C-alpha positions as CSV (number, residue, x, y, z in Angstrom):
1,M,-27.9,-33.7,-15.6
2,N,-31.1,-32.8,-13.4
3,S,-31.0,-31.1,-10.1
4,E,-31.2,-34.4,-8.1
5,A,-28.9,-36.1,-10.2
6,L,-26.6,-33.3,-9.5
7,R,-26.9,-33.5,-5.6
8,V,-26.6,-37.1,-5.8
9,F,-23.4,-37.0,-8.0
10,L,-22.1,-34.1,-5.4
11,R,-22.6,-36.4,-2.4
12,I,-20.7,-39.2,-3.9
13,R,-17.8,-37.2,-4.6
14,A,-17.7,-35.7,-1.6
15,S,-17.9,-39.5,0.4
16,V,-15.1,-40.3,-2.3
17,K,-12.8,-37.4,-1.7
18,P,-11.2,-38.2,1.6
19,V,-10.4,-41.9,0.5
20,S,-9.0,-40.7,-2.9
21,D,-7.0,-37.9,-1.0
22,A,-5.6,-40.3,1.3
23,V,-4.4,-42.5,-1.5
24,A,-2.7,-39.7,-3.7
25,G,-1.2,-38.6,-0.4
26,H,-0.1,-42.6,0.5
27,L,1.2,-42.7,-3.0
28,T,3.2,-39.1,-3.2
29,R,5.1,-40.2,0.4
30,W,6.0,-43.5,-1.3
31,L,7.2,-42.0,-4.3
32,L,9.2,-39.1,-2.4
33,K,10.8,-42.0,-0.2
34,A,11.8,-44.3,-3.2
35,V,13.4,-40.9,-5.0
36,R,15.5,-40.7,-1.9
37,H,17.3,-43.8,-2.6
38,T,18.5,-42.7,-6.0
39,D,21.3,-41.1,-6.8
40,P,21.2,-37.3,-6.2
41,D,23.5,-36.4,-8.8
42,R,22.2,-38.7,-11.6
43,L,18.6,-38.5,-11.1
44,P,18.3,-34.8,-12.0
45,D,20.0,-35.3,-15.3
46,R,18.0,-38.1,-16.1
47,A,14.7,-36.3,-15.1
48,G,15.5,-33.1,-17.0
49,R,16.5,-35.0,-20.3
50,F,13.2,-37.3,-19.8
51,M,11.1,-33.9,-19.3
52,Q,12.9,-32.6,-22.5
53,R,11.2,-35.5,-24.5
54,V,7.7,-35.5,-22.8
55,G,7.3,-32.1,-22.2
56,P,6.7,-30.7,-25.9
57,F,3.8,-33.1,-25.9
58,L,2.1,-31.4,-23.2
59,R,-0.4,-28.5,-23.4
60,E,1.8,-26.3,-21.5
61,H,4.3,-26.5,-23.9
62,K,1.9,-24.6,-26.0
63,I,1.1,-21.8,-23.2
64,G,5.0,-21.8,-22.6
65,R,5.5,-20.9,-26.2
66,A,3.0,-18.4,-26.6
67,N,4.2,-16.5,-23.6
68,L,8.0,-16.4,-24.9
69,V,6.8,-15.5,-28.3
70,A,4.9,-12.7,-26.7
71,A,7.9,-11.8,-24.4
72,F,10.6,-11.9,-26.8
73,P,9.2,-11.0,-30.4
74,E,12.5,-10.6,-31.8
75,K,13.6,-14.3,-31.1
76,S,13.6,-16.7,-33.8
77,S,11.5,-19.7,-33.5
78,E,14.6,-21.7,-33.0
79,E,15.7,-19.6,-30.2
80,I,12.3,-20.0,-28.7
81,D,12.7,-23.6,-29.2
82,R,15.9,-23.9,-27.2
83,I,14.7,-21.8,-24.5
84,L,11.6,-23.9,-24.2
85,L,13.8,-27.1,-23.9
86,G,15.7,-25.6,-21.5
87,V,12.5,-24.9,-18.9
88,W,11.8,-28.5,-19.1
89,D,15.0,-29.2,-18.4
90,N,15.1,-27.1,-15.5
91,V,11.4,-28.4,-14.5
92,G,12.7,-31.9,-14.8
93,R,15.9,-31.2,-12.7
94,F,13.6,-29.4,-9.8
95,A,11.6,-32.5,-9.7
96,G,14.4,-34.7,-9.5
97,E,15.9,-32.4,-6.6
98,F,13.2,-32.1,-4.3
99,A,13.3,-35.0,-2.3
100,H,17.2,-34.5,-1.7
101,L,16.7,-30.8,-0.5
102,D,17.9,-31.8,3.0
103,R,21.1,-32.7,1.2
104,M,22.2,-30.0,-0.5
105,E,25.5,-28.5,0.7
106,I,25.9,-25.1,1.0
107,V,29.4,-23.4,0.8
108,D,30.9,-22.7,4.3
109,P,31.7,-19.0,4.5
110,D,34.8,-19.8,6.6
111,T,36.2,-22.9,4.8
112,R,34.9,-21.8,1.2
113,A,35.2,-25.7,0.5
114,P,33.2,-26.7,-2.8
115,A,29.9,-27.4,-2.3
116,I,26.4,-27.5,-4.3
117,I,25.0,-24.1,-3.3
118,D,27.7,-21.2,-3.6
119,Y,27.4,-17.2,-3.2
120,D,29.9,-14.6,-3.6
121,D,31.1,-12.0,-1.0
122,V,28.7,-9.6,-1.6
123,T,25.7,-11.8,-1.0
124,L,27.3,-13.1,2.1
125,A,28.1,-9.4,3.3
126,R,24.2,-8.8,2.6
127,F,22.9,-11.8,4.4
128,R,24.8,-11.5,7.4
129,R,23.6,-7.7,7.8
130,L,20.2,-8.8,7.2
131,R,20.4,-12.0,9.8
132,D,22.0,-9.5,12.4
133,D,20.3,-6.0,12.3
134,G,17.4,-7.3,14.9
135,K,15.0,-6.0,12.1
136,P,12.0,-7.9,10.3
137,A,12.5,-7.6,6.6
138,L,10.4,-8.7,3.3
139,V,11.8,-11.0,0.5
140,F,10.5,-11.8,-3.0
141,A,11.8,-14.7,-4.8
142,A,10.7,-16.0,-8.3
143,H,10.0,-19.5,-10.1
144,L,13.7,-19.3,-11.0
145,G,16.2,-22.3,-11.2
146,N,15.4,-24.1,-8.1
147,W,13.1,-22.0,-6.1
148,E,12.8,-24.2,-2.9
149,L,16.7,-23.3,-2.0
150,P,16.6,-19.8,-1.0
151,A,14.5,-21.1,2.0
152,L,17.2,-23.8,2.6
153,V,20.1,-21.3,2.5
154,A,18.3,-18.9,4.8
155,S,17.8,-21.5,7.5
156,D,21.0,-23.2,7.3
157,Y,22.6,-19.8,8.3
158,G,20.3,-18.9,11.1
159,L,17.9,-16.4,9.6
160,D,14.7,-16.4,11.1
161,T,12.4,-16.8,8.0
162,T,8.7,-17.0,7.6
163,I,7.3,-18.6,4.4
164,L,4.7,-18.0,2.5
165,Y,3.4,-21.2,0.4
166,R,0.6,-22.2,-1.8
167,A,-0.2,-25.8,-0.9
168,P,-1.4,-28.8,-3.7
169,N,-5.0,-28.8,-3.6
170,I,-5.0,-32.6,-2.4
171,G,-4.8,-32.8,1.5
172,G,-2.7,-35.8,1.6
173,V,-0.2,-34.6,-1.3
174,A,0.2,-31.2,0.4
175,K,1.0,-33.3,3.7
176,A,3.8,-35.1,1.9
177,I,5.3,-32.1,0.3
178,Q,5.1,-30.2,3.5
179,D,6.9,-33.0,5.4
180,I,9.9,-32.5,3.0
181,R,9.9,-28.6,3.2
182,A,9.8,-28.6,6.9
183,V,13.1,-30.3,7.5
184,N,15.2,-27.2,7.3
185,M,13.0,-24.3,5.6
186,G,12.0,-22.0,8.5
187,T,8.1,-21.5,9.3
188,L,5.8,-22.3,6.7
189,V,2.4,-20.5,6.2
190,P,-0.2,-21.7,3.5
191,T,-1.8,-19.5,1.5
192,N,-5.3,-18.9,2.3
193,H,-7.5,-16.1,4.3
194,L,-5.3,-16.0,7.5
195,S,-2.3,-15.6,6.0
196,P,-2.0,-12.0,5.8
197,V,-2.4,-12.1,9.7
198,N,-0.1,-14.4,10.1
199,L,2.7,-13.1,7.9
200,A,2.0,-9.4,9.8
201,A,2.9,-11.5,13.4
202,A,5.8,-12.8,12.1
203,L,6.8,-9.5,10.9
204,E,6.0,-8.0,14.5
205,R,7.9,-10.9,16.0
206,G,11.2,-9.6,13.8
207,S,11.2,-12.5,11.5
208,H,11.7,-12.3,7.6
209,V,9.1,-12.8,5.7
210,A,9.4,-14.6,2.1
211,M,7.2,-15.3,-0.7
212,L,7.1,-15.8,-4.5
213,V,5.4,-12.7,-6.1
214,D,5.7,-14.0,-9.8
215,Q,2.1,-15.9,-10.3
216,Y,-1.2,-14.8,-11.7
217,F,-3.4,-13.3,-8.7
218,Y,-7.0,-13.0,-9.5
219,Q,-7.8,-10.5,-6.9
220,G,-4.3,-8.8,-7.4
221,I,-3.0,-5.3,-9.2
222,D,-2.0,-4.8,-12.8
223,V,1.7,-4.6,-13.2
224,Q,3.8,-4.5,-16.3
225,F,5.9,-7.5,-16.9
226,F,7.5,-7.8,-20.2
227,G,5.0,-5.1,-21.7
228,R,1.8,-6.7,-20.9
229,P,-0.3,-6.2,-17.7
230,A,0.2,-9.3,-15.6
231,R,-2.0,-9.3,-12.3
232,T,0.0,-9.6,-9.2
233,N,-0.6,-10.2,-5.4
234,P,0.1,-6.8,-3.8
235,L,0.3,-8.3,-0.2
236,M,4.1,-7.8,0.1
237,A,3.8,-4.1,-0.5
238,R,1.0,-3.7,1.6
239,L,3.0,-5.7,4.6
240,A,5.7,-3.0,3.5
241,R,3.6,-0.1,4.2
242,H,2.2,-1.0,7.3
243,F,5.8,-2.4,8.6
244,D,7.9,0.0,6.8
245,C,10.5,-2.4,6.7
246,P,13.4,-3.6,4.0
247,I,12.4,-5.3,1.1
248,H,15.0,-7.6,-0.4
249,G,14.9,-10.0,-3.6
250,T,16.5,-13.5,-3.9
251,R,17.0,-16.1,-6.5
252,I,19.0,-19.2,-7.1
253,I,20.8,-19.6,-10.3
254,R,21.5,-22.8,-12.0
255,L,25.0,-23.0,-13.0
256,G,25.1,-26.5,-14.7
257,G,24.2,-29.8,-13.4
258,R,23.4,-30.1,-9.8
259,R,25.7,-26.7,-8.8
260,F,24.0,-23.3,-7.8
261,R,24.5,-19.6,-7.3
262,N,22.6,-17.9,-4.2
263,E,21.9,-13.9,-4.8
264,L,20.7,-11.6,-2.3
265,S,20.0,-8.2,-3.5
266,E,20.7,-5.1,-2.0
267,E,17.5,-3.3,-0.2
268,I,14.9,-2.2,-2.9
269,V,13.4,1.1,-2.0
270,P,9.6,1.4,-2.5
271,P,8.3,4.3,-4.1
272,R,6.1,6.7,-1.7
273,D,2.7,8.4,-2.2
274,A,2.2,12.1,-1.6
275,K,1.5,11.1,2.3
276,G,4.9,9.3,2.4
277,R,3.3,5.8,2.7
278,V,4.8,3.1,0.7
279,D,2.8,3.0,-3.1
280,I,1.4,-0.4,-3.4
281,Q,1.2,-0.4,-7.2
282,G,4.5,1.3,-7.5
283,T,6.4,-0.9,-5.4
284,M,5.0,-4.3,-6.8
285,Q,5.8,-2.7,-10.1
286,L,9.3,-2.4,-8.9
287,I,9.4,-5.9,-7.5
288,T,8.2,-7.1,-10.9
289,S,10.5,-5.1,-13.0
290,T,13.4,-7.0,-11.0
291,I,11.9,-10.1,-11.5
292,E,11.6,-9.1,-15.4
293,G,15.5,-8.4,-15.4
294,W,16.5,-11.6,-13.6
295,V,14.4,-13.3,-16.2
296,R,15.9,-11.8,-19.2
297,E,19.5,-12.8,-18.2
298,H,18.2,-16.5,-17.8
299,P,15.0,-17.4,-19.6
300,E,15.6,-20.7,-19.7
301,Q,15.2,-21.0,-16.0
302,W,11.9,-19.3,-15.6
303,L,8.7,-21.3,-15.3
304,W,7.0,-20.0,-18.6
305,L,4.7,-22.9,-18.6
306,H,1.6,-21.1,-16.5
307,R,-0.7,-18.5,-17.5
308,R,1.2,-15.4,-16.1
309,W,-1.0,-13.2,-18.5
310,R,-4.8,-13.7,-18.9
């Protein structure tokens, strides 16, 4: 394609993109509304079974297998296959649960009546201390179980939370998904060049800043994850250095069916450099090692399907 033809093609694509984005956004909103009319108990089961059948034919299956083989060289091919089927089941369930996020019942700490999302007394005590101490804090999470639910729990029990999230590239789709998330998930900050400033402002006003930290980040720093270097966004450690605030980890464990357990870790004490400042690389390594421990406990619940190592 010569330069003039390329310019014409780019102009045409630029003119068509707003229309295609709008159509994709309308379709996504329609789909989410349609899903909300389905049975929230049965849909995740069906979606999980569907993805177990379809997933092995997708290219992400090969990525997941390569990741698992490298991470668990001691496991047999049959064990790897079982984990991968569990991963696809979790992905399908996550998709089936997304439109019903605002209907997820959390255990009431006073009545302890059965609910979808439970927690133990240790997590409850840590959560109350984090909520009531009047200090800002940083909270890290990973793509485990249903990774949207920790924000739901935090908001439901009055924790002032600001969440960094990565919006889909298609504007209309991003708006439809954000509408679901914004119902009861705290303040949402999209990932862009202004996000560090916005997160710093949130910490200054005493909010609790949360983010997922288990994906590849091109401009990140290398940490060891399952014995291999994995590039990681150092933003959380940099914020910890600047504000010297507590760091906690949170995860949602899928217990079976539509039942979950929420866990909040004790404060993660970051290593310091010779000047007493939070060590950036050491802190991100500590956080990443914590996540590796979580993944080793429930490997079928982590998102092995993306290129974490490159």
